[in-house]
A tleap script that builds the chain and sets N, CA, C and O, in Angstrom:
source leaprc.protein.ff14SB
mol = sequence {
  NMET ASP GLN SER GLU LEU PRO ASP THR VAL
  LEU PRO GLU ALA GLU ILE ALA SER ALA LEU
  GLU SER LEU PRO ALA TRP VAL HIE ASP GLY
  ASN THR ILE VAL ARG SER VAL ARG ALA PRO
  THR TYR LEU ASP GLY ILE ALA LEU VAL ASP
  ALA VAL ALA ALA ALA ALA GLU THR VAL ASN
  HIE HIE PRO ASP ILE THR ILE ARG TRP ARG
  ASP ILE THR PHE THR LEU SER THR HIE SER
  SER GLY GLY LEU SER ALA ARG ASP PHE ALA
  LEU ALA ALA GLN ILE ASP ALA ILE ALA GLU
  ALA GLY GLY GLU CALA
}
set mol.1.N position { 129.065 40.831 294.740 }
set mol.1.CA position { 128.560 39.507 294.478 }
set mol.1.C position { 128.225 39.385 292.989 }
set mol.1.O position { 127.585 40.263 292.411 }
set mol.2.N position { 128.662 38.295 292.389 }
set mol.2.CA position { 128.347 38.011 290.993 }
set mol.2.C position { 126.838 37.821 290.857 }
set mol.2.O position { 126.199 37.236 291.731 }
set mol.3.N position { 126.278 38.315 289.765 }
set mol.3.CA position { 124.825 38.250 289.559 }
set mol.3.C position { 124.312 36.813 289.633 }
set mol.3.O position { 123.203 36.582 290.115 }
set mol.4.N position { 125.095 35.851 289.168 }
set mol.4.CA position { 124.653 34.459 289.197 }
set mol.4.C position { 124.626 33.906 290.614 }
set mol.4.O position { 124.050 32.845 290.854 }
set mol.5.N position { 125.245 34.615 291.557 }
set mol.5.CA position { 125.254 34.179 292.950 }
set mol.5.C position { 124.173 34.850 293.792 }
set mol.5.O position { 124.091 34.600 294.995 }
set mol.6.N position { 123.346 35.694 293.189 }
set mol.6.CA position { 122.267 36.341 293.926 }
set mol.6.C position { 121.284 35.290 294.417 }
set mol.6.O position { 121.095 34.262 293.767 }
set mol.7.N position { 120.656 35.542 295.562 }
set mol.7.CA position { 119.690 34.559 296.063 }
set mol.7.C position { 118.463 34.472 295.167 }
set mol.7.O position { 118.061 35.452 294.540 }
set mol.8.N position { 117.877 33.279 295.119 }
set mol.8.CA position { 116.676 33.094 294.303 }
set mol.8.C position { 115.421 32.977 295.165 }
set mol.8.O position { 114.401 32.444 294.727 }
set mol.9.N position { 115.511 33.485 296.404 }
set mol.9.CA position { 114.337 33.474 297.271 }
set mol.9.C position { 113.357 34.558 296.825 }
set mol.9.O position { 113.755 35.629 296.366 }
set mol.10.N position { 112.077 34.256 296.970 }
set mol.10.CA position { 111.030 35.186 296.546 }
set mol.10.C position { 111.064 36.437 297.420 }
set mol.10.O position { 111.141 36.354 298.646 }
set mol.11.N position { 111.003 37.596 296.767 }
set mol.11.CA position { 111.017 38.872 297.479 }
set mol.11.C position { 109.619 39.230 297.980 }
set mol.11.O position { 108.628 38.899 297.330 }
set mol.12.N position { 109.530 39.903 299.132 }
set mol.12.CA position { 108.236 40.404 299.588 }
set mol.12.C position { 107.770 41.554 298.692 }
set mol.12.O position { 108.575 42.203 298.025 }
set mol.13.N position { 106.462 41.792 298.690 }
set mol.13.CA position { 105.861 42.822 297.829 }
set mol.13.C position { 106.527 44.183 297.990 }
set mol.13.O position { 106.730 44.884 296.998 }
set mol.14.N position { 106.870 44.572 299.211 }
set mol.14.CA position { 107.488 45.881 299.443 }
set mol.14.C position { 108.832 45.992 298.715 }
set mol.14.O position { 109.153 47.043 298.161 }
set mol.15.N position { 109.612 44.915 298.717 }
set mol.15.CA position { 110.904 44.930 298.027 }
set mol.15.C position { 110.717 44.929 296.516 }
set mol.15.O position { 111.501 45.544 295.793 }
set mol.16.N position { 109.692 44.249 296.039 }
set mol.16.CA position { 109.394 44.257 294.607 }
set mol.16.C position { 109.039 45.674 294.164 }
set mol.16.O position { 109.555 46.162 293.158 }
set mol.17.N position { 108.162 46.328 294.913 }
set mol.17.CA position { 107.761 47.697 294.587 }
set mol.17.C position { 108.971 48.630 294.601 }
set mol.17.O position { 109.112 49.482 293.723 }
set mol.18.N position { 109.826 48.471 295.578 }
set mol.18.CA position { 111.018 49.301 295.687 }
set mol.18.C position { 111.963 49.065 294.497 }
set mol.18.O position { 112.502 50.017 293.932 }
set mol.19.N position { 112.159 47.804 294.125 }
set mol.19.CA position { 113.050 47.479 293.005 }
set mol.19.C position { 112.507 48.033 291.698 }
set mol.19.O position { 113.279 48.458 290.838 }
set mol.20.N position { 111.189 48.034 291.538 }
set mol.20.CA position { 110.585 48.535 290.298 }
set mol.20.C position { 110.724 50.048 290.145 }
set mol.20.O position { 110.613 50.565 289.034 }
set mol.21.N position { 110.961 50.758 291.232 }
set mol.21.CA position { 111.141 52.207 291.141 }
set mol.21.C position { 112.327 52.564 290.253 }
set mol.21.O position { 112.315 53.599 289.586 }
set mol.22.N position { 113.346 51.714 290.241 }
set mol.22.CA position { 114.521 51.993 289.409 }
set mol.22.C position { 114.427 51.333 288.031 }
set mol.22.O position { 115.360 51.417 287.232 }
set mol.23.N position { 113.295 50.678 287.758 }
set mol.23.CA position { 113.079 50.012 286.470 }
set mol.23.C position { 111.725 50.436 285.899 }
set mol.23.O position { 110.810 49.617 285.821 }
set mol.24.N position { 111.585 51.700 285.498 }
set mol.24.CA position { 110.269 52.224 285.107 }
set mol.24.C position { 109.661 51.572 283.865 }
set mol.24.O position { 108.451 51.671 283.661 }
set mol.25.N position { 110.453 50.919 283.042 }
set mol.25.CA position { 109.916 50.281 281.838 }
set mol.25.C position { 109.271 48.920 282.131 }
set mol.25.O position { 108.621 48.333 281.267 }
set mol.26.N position { 109.461 48.430 283.355 }
set mol.26.CA position { 108.973 47.106 283.721 }
set mol.26.C position { 107.654 47.202 284.484 }
set mol.26.O position { 107.434 48.135 285.257 }
set mol.27.N position { 106.778 46.216 284.251 }
set mol.27.CA position { 105.466 46.156 284.898 }
set mol.27.C position { 105.373 44.865 285.694 }
set mol.27.O position { 105.727 43.793 285.204 }
set mol.28.N position { 104.899 44.978 286.915 }
set mol.28.CA position { 104.685 43.813 287.768 }
set mol.28.C position { 103.378 43.150 287.357 }
set mol.28.O position { 102.327 43.791 287.354 }
set mol.29.N position { 103.442 41.877 287.013 }
set mol.29.CA position { 102.258 41.141 286.564 }
set mol.29.C position { 102.255 39.768 287.239 }
set mol.29.O position { 102.869 38.822 286.745 }
set mol.30.N position { 101.564 39.673 288.364 }
set mol.30.CA position { 101.522 38.404 289.107 }
set mol.30.C position { 102.882 38.050 289.659 }
set mol.30.O position { 103.466 38.818 290.423 }
set mol.31.N position { 103.396 36.885 289.275 }
set mol.31.CA position { 104.709 36.431 289.733 }
set mol.31.C position { 105.812 36.789 288.755 }
set mol.31.O position { 106.886 36.188 288.779 }
set mol.32.N position { 105.552 37.779 287.884 }
set mol.32.CA position { 106.529 38.154 286.869 }
set mol.32.C position { 106.687 39.671 286.804 }
set mol.32.O position { 105.877 40.430 287.338 }
set mol.33.N position { 107.756 40.080 286.134 }
set mol.33.CA position { 107.883 41.455 285.651 }
set mol.33.C position { 108.045 41.366 284.141 }
set mol.33.O position { 108.668 40.441 283.619 }
set mol.34.N position { 107.466 42.353 283.446 }
set mol.34.CA position { 107.381 42.300 281.986 }
set mol.34.C position { 107.801 43.637 281.399 }
set mol.34.O position { 107.466 44.697 281.928 }
set mol.35.N position { 108.539 43.573 280.300 }
set mol.35.CA position { 108.902 44.776 279.551 }
set mol.35.C position { 108.848 44.466 278.065 }
set mol.35.O position { 109.324 43.423 277.618 }
set mol.36.N position { 108.267 45.377 277.308 }
set mol.36.CA position { 108.269 45.265 275.858 }
set mol.36.C position { 109.158 46.346 275.267 }
set mol.36.O position { 109.243 47.462 275.780 }
set mol.37.N position { 109.814 45.986 274.180 }
set mol.37.CA position { 110.732 46.882 273.489 }
set mol.37.C position { 110.359 46.869 272.009 }
set mol.37.O position { 110.103 45.810 271.436 }
set mol.38.N position { 110.330 48.044 271.398 }
set mol.38.CA position { 110.121 48.121 269.946 }
set mol.38.C position { 111.464 48.452 269.310 }
set mol.38.O position { 112.038 49.516 269.543 }
set mol.39.N position { 111.947 47.524 268.507 }
set mol.39.CA position { 113.216 47.707 267.816 }
set mol.39.C position { 112.994 48.481 266.511 }
set mol.39.O position { 111.902 48.430 265.944 }
set mol.40.N position { 114.009 49.192 266.033 }
set mol.40.CA position { 113.864 49.942 264.783 }
set mol.40.C position { 113.520 49.045 263.585 }
set mol.40.O position { 112.748 49.436 262.710 }
set mol.41.N position { 114.105 47.838 263.558 }
set mol.41.CA position { 113.837 46.892 262.481 }
set mol.41.C position { 113.711 45.495 263.084 }
set mol.41.O position { 114.068 45.268 264.240 }
set mol.42.N position { 113.206 44.580 262.295 }
set mol.42.CA position { 113.107 43.186 262.739 }
set mol.42.C position { 114.482 42.636 263.114 }
set mol.42.O position { 114.642 42.004 264.159 }
set mol.43.N position { 115.475 42.881 262.252 }
set mol.43.CA position { 116.814 42.357 262.537 }
set mol.43.C position { 117.431 42.992 263.778 }
set mol.43.O position { 118.186 42.332 264.492 }
set mol.44.N position { 117.125 44.262 264.050 }
set mol.44.CA position { 117.583 44.886 265.298 }
set mol.44.C position { 116.953 44.174 266.498 }
set mol.44.O position { 117.604 43.987 267.526 }
set mol.45.N position { 115.695 43.780 266.364 }
set mol.45.CA position { 115.025 43.039 267.432 }
set mol.45.C position { 115.675 41.693 267.673 }
set mol.45.O position { 115.846 41.279 268.819 }
set mol.46.N position { 116.035 41.014 266.609 }
set mol.46.CA position { 116.707 39.718 266.735 }
set mol.46.C position { 118.087 39.904 267.367 }
set mol.46.O position { 118.507 39.084 268.184 }
set mol.47.N position { 118.791 40.967 266.998 }
set mol.47.CA position { 120.099 41.255 267.607 }
set mol.47.C position { 119.938 41.523 269.109 }
set mol.47.O position { 120.768 41.093 269.910 }
set mol.48.N position { 118.873 42.229 269.484 }
set mol.48.CA position { 118.593 42.472 270.903 }
set mol.48.C position { 118.367 41.150 271.624 }
set mol.48.O position { 118.916 40.930 272.704 }
set mol.49.N position { 117.570 40.280 271.039 }
set mol.49.CA position { 117.322 38.968 271.649 }
set mol.49.C position { 118.629 38.195 271.792 }
set mol.49.O position { 118.866 37.573 272.828 }
set mol.50.N position { 119.471 38.225 270.777 }
set mol.50.CA position { 120.766 37.533 270.851 }
set mol.50.C position { 121.616 38.078 271.998 }
set mol.50.O position { 122.228 37.310 272.740 }
set mol.51.N position { 121.654 39.403 272.142 }
set mol.51.CA position { 122.463 40.016 273.202 }
set mol.51.C position { 121.909 39.665 274.582 }
set mol.51.O position { 122.670 39.364 275.502 }
set mol.52.N position { 120.595 39.704 274.722 }
set mol.52.CA position { 119.982 39.347 276.014 }
set mol.52.C position { 120.204 37.867 276.303 }
set mol.52.O position { 120.490 37.498 277.443 }
set mol.53.N position { 120.077 37.024 275.297 }
set mol.53.CA position { 120.294 35.590 275.494 }
set mol.53.C position { 121.718 35.311 275.976 }
set mol.53.O position { 121.924 34.469 276.850 }
set mol.54.N position { 122.690 36.008 275.414 }
set mol.54.CA position { 124.084 35.826 275.833 }
set mol.54.C position { 124.275 36.272 277.283 }
set mol.54.O position { 124.951 35.598 278.062 }
set mol.55.N position { 123.681 37.405 277.639 }
set mol.55.CA position { 123.787 37.896 279.018 }
set mol.55.C position { 123.105 36.936 279.979 }
set mol.55.O position { 123.623 36.657 281.061 }
set mol.56.N position { 121.944 36.432 279.585 }
set mol.56.CA position { 121.198 35.506 280.440 }
set mol.56.C position { 121.970 34.209 280.651 }
set mol.56.O position { 121.992 33.659 281.752 }
set mol.57.N position { 122.592 33.736 279.601 }
set mol.57.CA position { 123.358 32.495 279.708 }
set mol.57.C position { 124.536 32.667 280.664 }
set mol.57.O position { 124.880 31.746 281.404 }
set mol.58.N position { 125.151 33.846 280.646 }
set mol.58.CA position { 126.292 34.121 281.519 }
set mol.58.C position { 125.916 33.996 282.996 }
set mol.58.O position { 126.708 33.509 283.803 }
set mol.59.N position { 124.704 34.439 283.346 }
set mol.59.CA position { 124.276 34.401 284.758 }
set mol.59.C position { 123.350 33.227 285.054 }
set mol.59.O position { 122.851 33.091 286.171 }
set mol.60.N position { 123.121 32.374 284.049 }
set mol.60.CA position { 122.262 31.197 284.205 }
set mol.60.C position { 120.878 31.561 284.748 }
set mol.60.O position { 120.353 30.918 285.656 }
set mol.61.N position { 120.312 32.613 284.160 }
set mol.61.CA position { 118.948 33.041 284.527 }
set mol.61.C position { 118.312 33.554 283.243 }
set mol.61.O position { 118.778 34.537 282.666 }
set mol.62.N position { 117.254 32.895 282.795 }
set mol.62.CA position { 116.765 33.095 281.435 }
set mol.62.C position { 115.352 33.653 281.399 }
set mol.62.O position { 114.452 33.113 282.042 }
set mol.63.N position { 115.152 34.734 280.649 }
set mol.63.CA position { 113.802 35.302 280.508 }
set mol.63.C position { 112.973 34.507 279.504 }
set mol.63.O position { 113.512 33.805 278.648 }
set mol.64.N position { 111.670 34.630 279.626 }
set mol.64.CA position { 110.789 34.195 278.546 }
set mol.64.C position { 110.794 35.350 277.547 }
set mol.64.O position { 110.687 36.511 277.941 }
set mol.65.N position { 110.917 35.041 276.275 }
set mol.65.CA position { 111.019 36.067 275.240 }
set mol.65.C position { 109.980 35.792 274.155 }
set mol.65.O position { 109.878 34.683 273.629 }
set mol.66.N position { 109.214 36.834 273.838 }
set mol.66.CA position { 108.241 36.750 272.749 }
set mol.66.C position { 108.643 37.745 271.671 }
set mol.66.O position { 108.878 38.920 271.954 }
set mol.67.N position { 108.720 37.271 270.444 }
set mol.67.CA position { 109.077 38.124 269.312 }
set mol.67.C position { 107.853 38.236 268.415 }
set mol.67.O position { 107.318 37.232 267.943 }
set mol.68.N position { 107.421 39.459 268.190 }
set mol.68.CA position { 106.319 39.729 267.265 }
set mol.68.C position { 106.765 40.888 266.379 }
set mol.68.O position { 106.569 42.057 266.710 }
set mol.69.N position { 107.358 40.541 265.263 }
set mol.69.CA position { 107.932 41.464 264.304 }
set mol.69.C position { 109.004 42.316 264.976 }
set mol.69.O position { 110.062 41.781 265.307 }
set mol.70.N position { 108.787 43.611 265.196 }
set mol.70.CA position { 109.788 44.475 265.845 }
set mol.70.C position { 109.560 44.590 267.345 }
set mol.70.O position { 110.356 45.217 268.044 }
set mol.71.N position { 108.488 43.995 267.849 }
set mol.71.CA position { 108.146 44.096 269.274 }
set mol.71.C position { 108.644 42.861 270.010 }
set mol.71.O position { 108.256 41.734 269.702 }
set mol.72.N position { 109.505 43.096 270.981 }
set mol.72.CA position { 110.100 42.032 271.776 }
set mol.72.C position { 109.605 42.203 273.208 }
set mol.72.O position { 109.704 43.290 273.778 }
set mol.73.N position { 109.076 41.135 273.784 }
set mol.73.CA position { 108.611 41.183 275.170 }
set mol.73.C position { 109.438 40.218 276.006 }
set mol.73.O position { 109.597 39.043 275.674 }
set mol.74.N position { 109.963 40.760 277.109 }
set mol.74.CA position { 110.745 39.978 278.056 }
set mol.74.C position { 109.910 39.785 279.320 }
set mol.74.O position { 109.341 40.740 279.850 }
set mol.75.N position { 109.843 38.565 279.789 }
set mol.75.CA position { 109.132 38.246 281.022 }
set mol.75.C position { 110.106 37.537 281.942 }
set mol.75.O position { 110.736 36.547 281.568 }
set mol.76.N position { 110.218 38.064 283.160 }
set mol.76.CA position { 111.151 37.507 284.133 }
set mol.76.C position { 110.421 36.988 285.360 }
set mol.76.O position { 109.481 37.610 285.855 }
set mol.77.N position { 110.864 35.856 285.832 }
set mol.77.CA position { 110.398 35.255 287.078 }
set mol.77.C position { 111.417 34.181 287.443 }
set mol.77.O position { 112.055 33.602 286.564 }
set mol.78.N position { 111.566 33.920 288.718 }
set mol.78.CA position { 112.438 32.835 289.146 }
set mol.78.C position { 111.560 31.603 289.283 }
set mol.78.O position { 110.969 31.360 290.335 }
set mol.79.N position { 111.484 30.838 288.219 }
set mol.79.CA position { 110.569 29.700 288.160 }
set mol.79.C position { 110.813 28.698 289.286 }
set mol.79.O position { 109.865 28.133 289.833 }
set mol.80.N position { 112.073 28.480 289.631 }
set mol.80.CA position { 112.388 27.503 290.674 }
set mol.80.C position { 111.858 27.921 292.041 }
set mol.80.O position { 111.655 27.075 292.912 }
set mol.81.N position { 111.629 29.230 292.236 }
set mol.81.CA position { 111.115 29.745 293.508 }
set mol.81.C position { 109.634 30.096 293.441 }
set mol.81.O position { 108.993 30.295 294.473 }
set mol.82.N position { 109.096 30.172 292.245 }
set mol.82.CA position { 107.681 30.493 292.093 }
set mol.82.C position { 107.350 31.961 292.284 }
set mol.82.O position { 106.238 32.296 292.692 }
set mol.83.N position { 108.297 32.839 291.997 }
set mol.83.CA position { 108.038 34.266 292.144 }
set mol.83.C position { 109.230 35.090 291.712 }
set mol.83.O position { 110.092 34.624 290.966 }
set mol.84.N position { 109.266 36.310 292.188 }
set mol.84.CA position { 110.324 37.248 291.814 }
set mol.84.C position { 111.437 37.266 292.850 }
set mol.84.O position { 111.190 37.336 294.053 }
set mol.85.N position { 112.660 37.201 292.358 }
set mol.85.CA position { 113.826 37.241 293.236 }
set mol.85.C position { 114.757 38.367 292.795 }
set mol.85.O position { 114.515 39.026 291.784 }
set mol.86.N position { 115.810 38.575 293.555 }
set mol.86.CA position { 116.811 39.585 293.213 }
set mol.86.C position { 117.418 39.308 291.837 }
set mol.86.O position { 117.829 40.237 291.142 }
set mol.87.N position { 117.472 38.049 291.449 }
set mol.87.CA position { 118.038 37.691 290.144 }
set mol.87.C position { 117.217 38.296 289.002 }
set mol.87.O position { 117.776 38.702 287.983 }
set mol.88.N position { 115.899 38.355 289.171 }
set mol.88.CA position { 115.046 38.924 288.124 }
set mol.88.C position { 115.317 40.408 287.936 }
set mol.88.O position { 115.390 40.892 286.806 }
set mol.89.N position { 115.464 41.125 289.030 }
set mol.89.CA position { 115.666 42.567 288.941 }
set mol.89.C position { 117.063 42.907 288.427 }
set mol.89.O position { 117.243 43.907 287.731 }
set mol.90.N position { 118.046 42.085 288.765 }
set mol.90.CA position { 119.392 42.298 288.233 }
set mol.90.C position { 119.406 42.078 286.722 }
set mol.90.O position { 120.021 42.849 285.986 }
set mol.91.N position { 118.727 41.025 286.261 }
set mol.91.CA position { 118.680 40.777 284.818 }
set mol.91.C position { 117.842 41.830 284.107 }
set mol.91.O position { 118.166 42.214 282.983 }
set mol.92.N position { 116.780 42.301 284.733 }
set mol.92.CA position { 115.965 43.375 284.143 }
set mol.92.C position { 116.821 44.620 283.902 }
set mol.92.O position { 116.720 45.246 282.847 }
set mol.93.N position { 117.652 44.977 284.862 }
set mol.93.CA position { 118.533 46.137 284.699 }
set mol.93.C position { 119.522 45.901 283.562 }
set mol.93.O position { 119.845 46.820 282.808 }
set mol.94.N position { 119.992 44.681 283.445 }
set mol.94.CA position { 120.922 44.352 282.366 }
set mol.94.C position { 120.211 44.419 281.007 }
set mol.94.O position { 120.789 44.905 280.035 }
set mol.95.N position { 118.979 43.942 280.933 }
set mol.95.CA position { 118.203 44.037 279.697 }
set mol.95.C position { 117.981 45.497 279.321 }
set mol.95.O position { 118.095 45.862 278.151 }
set mol.96.N position { 117.663 46.335 280.311 }
set mol.96.CA position { 117.498 47.763 280.050 }
set mol.96.C position { 118.757 48.353 279.438 }
set mol.96.O position { 118.678 49.108 278.470 }
set mol.97.N position { 119.921 48.018 279.990 }
set mol.97.CA position { 121.180 48.560 279.490 }
set mol.97.C position { 121.447 48.078 278.063 }
set mol.97.O position { 121.913 48.851 277.225 }
set mol.98.N position { 121.159 46.818 277.786 }
set mol.98.CA position { 121.359 46.282 276.437 }
set mol.98.C position { 120.435 46.973 275.450 }
set mol.98.O position { 120.864 47.352 274.360 }
set mol.99.N position { 119.157 47.143 275.824 }
set mol.99.CA position { 118.185 47.800 274.948 }
set mol.99.C position { 118.580 49.259 274.689 }
set mol.99.O position { 118.485 49.748 273.563 }
set mol.100.N position { 119.020 49.940 275.744 }
set mol.100.CA position { 119.425 51.333 275.590 }
set mol.100.C position { 120.635 51.466 274.685 }
set mol.100.O position { 120.693 52.374 273.856 }
set mol.101.N position { 121.600 50.573 274.835 }
set mol.101.CA position { 122.791 50.615 274.004 }
set mol.101.C position { 122.458 50.373 272.533 }
set mol.101.O position { 123.145 50.875 271.644 }
set mol.102.N position { 121.387 49.592 272.282 }
set mol.102.CA position { 120.980 49.301 270.918 }
set mol.102.C position { 120.012 50.307 270.333 }
set mol.102.O position { 119.619 50.191 269.173 }
set mol.103.N position { 119.624 51.296 271.129 }
set mol.103.CA position { 118.734 52.343 270.640 }
set mol.103.C position { 117.271 51.940 270.579 }
set mol.103.O position { 116.470 52.612 269.929 }
set mol.104.N position { 116.911 50.847 271.248 }
set mol.104.CA position { 115.524 50.415 271.244 }
set mol.104.C position { 114.714 51.192 272.259 }
set mol.104.O position { 115.242 51.622 273.284 }
set mol.105.N position { 113.431 51.374 271.978 }
set mol.105.CA position { 112.549 52.133 272.868 }
set mol.105.C position { 111.797 51.225 273.804 }
set mol.105.O position { 111.009 51.697 274.623 }
savepdb mol mol.pdb
quit
């Protein structure tokens, strides 16, 4: 199934906990999951944001992104459902892969 076709129904707490086991950099915070990344330089951080934005646009699921110098914070939630869905965890895994490929911590 294409990531953009994943259901946007809110996951139960047990499924959220299970999904987070494979995403150790992410923290469950209310109706969101959050991950911060420290880029080697400011421009590397902007490149990371550009890459994540392109991936998000492809699947029509967009994170909230905060940029504070080299520190980039991604916050995911399925706003239309009011909680966390499979789409959030799929995009989180994609963000992890993009960050890892760019050498960000």
